[in-house]
C-alpha positions, 0 to 999 in steps of 0.5 A: 360471816357474822359478828355475834350469833344472830345478826338479825337481832344486832342493831347498834354497836357501841365502840369504846373509842380510845380503848379500841385505838390502843388495842390496834397496833397501827392506830396505837402508834399514831396515838403515840406519835401525836396523830390522834385525829388521823388515828380516829379517822382511820378507825372510822374508815375501818368501821364503815364497812361493818356499818354498810355490810350489816346495816347497823348503827355505829357509835364511837364514844370518846372521852371529851371536854366541855359541859355538853355531849357533842355528836360528830358525823364524818359522813352524811349517814345519821347512823354513823356517829362519834360521841364526845362526852362532857368532862365530868363523864367518861366514855365507859360511864356513857356506854354503861348509862346507855346500856342501862337505859336501853329498852332493847339491850339484846340489839346492842353490842359493846366493843371494849377490852375493859373487862369491867365495862363488858361485865356491866354491859352483860348485867344489862343483857348487852353482848360485848366483844374485844376490839381484837376480835372486832377488828378481825371480823371488820377486816373480813367484812371489808374484804367481803364488801370489796368482793360484793362491790366488784360483783355488783359492778360486773352485773351492772356493766352487763345489764348496762351493756344489754340496755344501753343504745350506745353500747354498739358504737364501737362495733359500728365504728369497726364496721364503718372502717372495714366498709370503707377500707376496701369498698366493694361498690362505689358510685360513679359520683364517689369515684369521680370525687376520689379521682380528683382528690387522688384517693383510692377507689379505682374504676373497678370500684375495688379501691384499685389505684389509677395509673396517671402515667402515659404509656406513650413515653415507653420504649421496647422492653419497658424502657424509656426513650432515653434508654433508662429503665422505668419503674412505672407500673402500668395498670389497665382497668385498675389492675396491674397489666400483664406483659401480653396486655401491654404488647397488645396495647403497644400494637394498637398504639403503633397502628393508630400512630401509623394510620394518623401519619398516613392521613397526614401524608394524604393531606 
């Protein structure tokens, strides 16, 4: 993509300001509605991509008022300027004088649809382009700048991810959550704390919940002594107890209860 032949030779673009504004339909409508400053601001924004992409100096020249030439810079770059001529000089005359005084006219490009201005610039060895053609190329350049910016951002993010020591924090958080969600090993001290707090982490160290219900309140067939059905799940060692294990446990309790009663009678 190029503006004019050899970009390597192009160093400075002179834009006939009001002429260029009237050549762009959208900007021309803003001029007609009395929003000249907004139109100028938008023109500068359109030219900014060309300025940045080609690394060239851009000077937009407007017919001005007053006794002196004034230079306005909307941004911080010294190579992007708006020039307002004094009241006794038109923008065309300023551009013609600039081309005539240039020591390197082959590095200049004049943007205007004023055929007389373009012919005069050509006589000094300066290239020219119509605003319509320039805007078309500027639009292509703006799209190229967006694509390049996206590629640069992607490359920068990839490089940052490689070198940034904080890039693994998300993975670390995930690992921590996984480790404490179902811990395979829990110290005795931690198990004790978890039991006191009512949290997870059973005696088996695998997060099994402890049964805080006493079995002595159970009758036959998993019923309470008052005959109602119990919804309490019995666990032994942090695991759900099987029917066989419960039966054996009841026998042990009944045996111990019988032994204790016998001892009391003997006393």
